[in-house]
C-alpha positions in Angstrom: 18.0 -223.4 51.7 17.3 -219.8 52.8 20.0 -217.1 52.7 19.8 -213.8 54.5 21.8 -210.9 53.3 22.0 -207.2 54.1 21.1 -204.9 51.2 22.0 -201.3 50.6 19.4 -198.7 50.5 20.3 -197.9 46.9 18.9 -201.4 45.9 15.5 -200.4 47.3 15.3 -196.7 46.7 14.4 -197.1 43.0 10.8 -198.0 42.8 11.4 -199.9 39.5 14.2 -202.2 40.7 13.4 -205.9 40.7 14.2 -206.3 44.3 11.9 -203.4 45.3 9.1 -204.9 43.3 9.6 -208.3 44.9 9.5 -206.7 48.4 6.4 -204.7 47.6 4.6 -207.9 46.4 5.5 -209.4 49.7 4.3 -206.4 51.6 1.0 -206.5 49.7 0.4 -210.2 50.4 1.2 -209.7 54.1 -1.2 -206.8 54.4 -3.9 -208.8 52.8 -3.3 -211.8 54.9 -3.9 -210.0 58.2 -7.3 -210.5 59.9 -7.5 -206.7 60.5 -7.4 -203.8 58.1 -4.1 -202.0 57.7 -3.3 -199.9 60.7 -1.5 -196.5 60.9 0.4 -194.5 63.5 3.2 -196.5 65.1 2.5 -199.6 63.0 2.1 -198.1 59.5 4.1 -200.1 57.0 6.4 -197.6 55.3 9.8 -199.3 55.0 11.0 -197.1 52.1 10.6 -193.7 53.7 14.0 -192.1 54.5 15.6 -195.2 52.9 19.1 -193.8 53.2 18.8 -193.9 57.0 17.6 -197.5 57.2 19.2 -200.9 57.3 17.7 -203.6 55.2 17.9 -207.4 55.2 16.3 -209.8 52.7 15.9 -213.6 53.0 16.0 -215.5 49.7 15.2 -219.0 48.7 15.5 -220.3 45.2 16.1 -216.8 43.9 12.8 -215.5 45.4 12.4 -213.1 48.4 10.8 -215.0 51.2 11.5 -212.6 54.1 12.3 -208.9 54.6 13.5 -206.8 57.5 13.8 -203.0 57.7 15.5 -201.3 60.7 16.0 -197.8 61.8 18.9 -196.5 63.9 18.2 -194.9 67.3 21.0 -192.4 67.0 20.7 -190.8 70.5 21.2 -194.2 72.1 23.3 -195.9 69.6 20.7 -198.6 69.0 19.0 -200.3 66.1 15.2 -200.8 66.0 14.0 -203.7 63.9 10.8 -202.0 62.7 9.4 -204.2 60.0 9.7 -207.9 59.8 7.9 -209.9 57.1 7.9 -213.5 56.2 6.4 -215.4 53.3 3.9 -218.1 54.6 5.7 -220.8 52.4 9.1 -219.9 53.8 10.9 -222.5 55.9 10.7 -222.3 59.7 13.5 -220.2 61.0 13.4 -217.6 58.2 12.4 -214.8 60.6 15.1 -215.8 63.1 17.6 -215.7 60.2 16.6 -212.2 59.4 17.0 -211.1 63.0 20.4 -212.8 63.2 21.6 -210.9 60.1 20.3 -207.6 61.5 22.2 -208.3 64.8 25.4 -208.9 62.8 24.8 -205.5 61.1 24.3 -203.9 64.5 27.5 -205.4 65.8 29.4 -204.2 62.8 28.2 -200.7 63.4 29.0 -201.0 67.1 25.4 -200.5 68.3 24.8 -200.8 72.0 21.5 -202.6 71.7 18.9 -203.9 69.3 15.1 -203.7 69.9 12.1 -205.4 68.3 9.8 -202.7 69.8 6.5 -203.1 71.4 4.8 -206.3 72.7 1.4 -204.7 73.4 -0.6 -205.8 76.4 2.2 -208.1 77.6 3.3 -208.4 81.1 1.4 -207.2 84.2 -1.6 -205.1 82.9 -4.8 -204.1 84.5 -7.9 -206.3 84.5 -9.6 -204.3 81.8 -6.6 -204.5 79.5 -6.3 -208.3 80.1 -9.9 -208.7 79.0 -9.1 -206.7 75.9 -6.2 -209.0 75.2 -8.4 -212.1 75.5 -11.2 -210.6 73.4 -8.9 -209.3 70.6 -6.7 -212.4 70.4 -8.5 -213.7 67.4 -7.7 -210.5 65.5 -4.2 -209.7 67.0 -2.0 -212.3 68.4 -0.7 -210.5 71.5 0.6 -213.6 73.2 2.3 -214.9 70.0 4.1 -211.7 69.4 5.3 -211.7 73.0 6.4 -215.3 72.9 8.3 -214.8 69.7 10.3 -211.9 71.2 10.7 -213.7 74.4 12.3 -216.8 72.8 15.1 -214.5 71.6 16.1 -214.1 75.3 16.3 -210.3 75.5 18.5 -208.8 78.3 15.5 -206.9 79.6 12.0 -205.6 79.0 11.1 -201.9 79.3 7.5 -201.1 80.2 5.7 -198.7 77.9 3.0 -196.4 79.2 0.1 -194.4 77.8 0.5 -190.9 79.3 -2.3 -188.2 79.4 -2.5 -184.8 81.1 -3.6 -184.3 84.8 -7.3 -184.1 85.0 -7.7 -186.1 81.7 -9.6 -189.3 81.4 -7.9 -192.6 80.8 -10.6 -194.0 78.6 -10.5 -190.9 76.4 -6.7 -191.3 76.0 -7.2 -195.0 75.1 -9.8 -194.0 72.5 -7.6 -191.4 71.0 -4.7 -193.9 70.8 -7.0 -196.5 69.1 -8.3 -193.9 66.7 -4.7 -193.1 65.7 -3.9 -196.7 65.1 -7.2 -197.0 63.1 -6.1 -194.1 60.9 -8.5 -191.7 62.5 -11.8 -193.6 62.1 -12.7 -196.6 64.3 -16.0 -197.2 62.6 -14.4 -197.3 59.1 -11.5 -199.4 60.4 -14.0 -201.8 62.0 -16.1 -202.1 58.8 -13.0 -202.7 56.7 -11.9 -205.4 59.1 -15.4 -207.1 59.0 -15.4 -207.1 55.2 -12.1 -209.1 55.3 -14.1 -211.9 56.9 -11.9 -212.8 59.9 -12.6 -216.2 61.3 -14.0 -214.8 64.5 -16.9 -213.1 62.6 -18.2 -216.4 61.2 -17.7 -218.1 64.6 -20.0 -215.4 66.2 -22.5 -215.8 63.4 -22.5 -219.6 63.9 -23.1 -219.3 67.7 -25.8 -216.6 67.2 -27.7 -219.0 64.9 -28.3 -221.4 67.8 -30.6 -219.1 69.9 -32.2 -217.7 66.7 -33.1 -221.2 65.5 -34.6 -221.9 68.9 -36.7 -218.9 68.7 -37.9 -219.9 65.2 -38.8 -223.3 66.5 -40.8 -221.8 69.4 -42.6 -219.1 67.3 -46.3 -219.7 66.5 -46.4 -220.9 62.9 -49.8 -219.3 62.2 -48.5 -215.9 63.3 -45.1 -215.7 61.7 -45.1 -218.1 58.8 -47.2 -218.8 55.8 -47.5 -222.5 56.9 -46.0 -225.0 59.4 -44.0 -226.5 56.6 -42.3 -223.2 55.9 -41.5 -222.7 59.6 -39.8 -226.1 59.9 -38.0 -225.7 56.6 -36.4 -222.5 58.1 -35.6 -224.4 61.3 -33.9 -227.2 59.5 -32.0 -224.9 57.2 -30.6 -223.0 60.2 -29.8 -226.1 62.1 -27.6 -227.2 59.2 -26.2 -223.7 58.6 -24.9 -223.1 62.2 -22.3 -226.0 62.2 -21.3 -225.1 58.6 -20.6 -221.6 59.7 -18.6 -222.7 62.7 -16.6 -225.1 60.5 -15.9 -222.2 58.1 -14.5 -220.1 61.0 -12.0 -222.9 61.8 -10.9 -223.8 58.3 -11.8 -221.4 55.5 -12.3 -223.5 52.3 -13.2 -221.9 49.0 -15.8 -224.5 48.1 -17.5 -224.3 51.5 -17.4 -220.4 51.5 -19.0 -220.4 48.0 -21.8 -222.8 49.0 -22.5 -220.9 52.2 -22.5 -217.5 50.4 -24.9 -218.8 47.8 -27.2 -220.4 50.4 -27.2 -217.3 52.7 -28.0 -215.1 49.7 -30.9 -217.2 48.8 -31.9 -217.1 52.5 -31.8 -213.3 52.4 -33.9 -213.1 49.2 -36.6 -215.6 50.5 -36.7 -213.9 53.9 -37.3 -210.5 52.2 -40.0 -211.9 50.1 -41.8 -213.5 53.0 -41.5 -210.3 55.0 -43.0 -208.1 52.2 -45.7 -210.6 51.2 -46.7 -212.2 54.6 -45.1 -210.6 57.7 -45.4 -206.9 57.2 -49.1 -206.8 56.2 -49.8 -208.7 59.4 -47.4 -206.9 61.7 -48.8 -205.5 64.9 -46.8 -202.7 66.6 -43.2 -201.8 66.8 -41.9 -205.0 68.3 -43.1 -207.2 65.4 -41.8 -204.6 62.9 -38.4 -204.7 64.7 -38.5 -208.6 64.7 -39.1 -208.6 60.9 -36.4 -206.0 60.4 -33.8 -208.1 62.2 -35.0 -211.3 60.3 -34.4 -209.5 57.0 -31.2 -207.6 57.9 -29.3 -210.6 59.5 -29.0 -212.9 56.5 -28.5 -209.9 54.1 -25.5 -208.7 56.3 -24.2 -212.3 56.6 -24.4 -212.7 52.8 -22.4 -209.5 52.2 -19.7 -210.6 54.7 -19.4 -214.1 53.1 -19.0 -212.7 49.6 -16.6 -210.0 50.7 -14.5 -212.5 52.6 -14.5 -214.9 49.6 -13.4 -212.1 47.2 -10.7 -211.0 49.6 -9.3 -214.5 49.8 -9.5 -215.1 46.1 -7.5 -211.8 45.6 -5.0 -213.1 48.0 -4.7 -216.5 46.4 -4.1 -214.9 42.9 -1.1 -212.9 44.2 2.4 -214.5 44.0 3.2 -216.2 47.3 5.3 -213.4 48.7 4.7 -212.4 52.3 3.3 -212.9 55.7 3.8 -211.9 59.3 5.2 -208.6 60.3 5.8 -207.9 63.9 3.5 -205.0 64.9 6.2 -203.0 66.8 7.0 -199.5 66.2 7.9 -197.6 69.4 11.6 -197.5 70.2 12.0 -199.5 73.5 15.2 -200.5 75.3 14.9 -204.3 74.8 18.4 -205.8 74.2 
C-alpha cells in the first residue's frame, strides 16, 4: 500500500540526500509529462526554496516515492497553502488525497485556521471570452479537472480572485502581461516550446487540416501542378491515409505509429521540396502560385519537425524512472478552507 508521512525540511535541504534525489526525479518526470512547457510566475515549481519555512509530505509505496506535497504557511492568516502537489502516474488511486490528508493533519497539529489548495483558474462564473479561452485551452490545461478535484474535497468556501489593473488601463493588456509572466516573459518562445513537446491537440489539428488540403489536391489541375496525373493521385491517396493516422496519433500516442508517421512525413517533405524545385517553381506564375508552393513545402517540413520532436520528448520521458505526475497548478494564496 501507500504510506504518506510528513518529512522535516532537513531531509530535503541537502541536495545530495537520497530522498531529495527521488523527489527531484519525480519533479522532472512530472514536468516532462505536461502538454505545456514549464511555466513561471505563480506556478513555477520551486519546492526547495526557503525550505526551512515549508511543510513537506511524501507518499511512498514499496520503498519508492510516488507522491510529494510542499506547503507554505500563510503566517498573517494562520493558514497553510498546499502549493505543490505531485503524483507518480503509476501510483494507486487515492495517493493525492492521502497527501492532502496528511497535510491537513499537519495543519491541525499547528493549529492553523484554514488550508487552501490555491487557484482554480477560469472556474466559476467568468465572462464569455474567458469561457471560450477555457474551452479552447482544455486540451493543454485541464481547468475543469483541477476545479473538480478541489471541489470533491468539499471546501467550506470559494474566494474569487481578480486580475486588477490601473484606472484607464486596458484589460487585454493586463491579460497579456499576466500570460507573459506565466510564460516566463516570452509567449512566442513558450508557444514554440509547447509545440515541440507534441501535445495531442497539435496532431489533431494537423489531421483535420489535411482534409481540406487533400480536397484541394484532388481538384487541382494535374497538368499545372504535378508532373503527371499519376503523381497527383499518389499524393491524394497518401494524404487520405495520413489524415486518419494523424488523428489516431492524437488520441493514443504509440511509439511505433509515431515513428512510422515521422518517417513518412519526412519523406513527404523531401519529395515535395524536390517537386517544387524541379517542376513547380520554374513554372510558377505570380505571387499566388509562389505562395501555394511555399505552403506545400513548409507544411510537411514543419509537421516532420513536430513529429520527431514529440517522439524524442516521449522517448526521454520513457527512459526516466517512473517517478512523477500531476501537480496542481495553484500558487496564489486564497481563502479556501
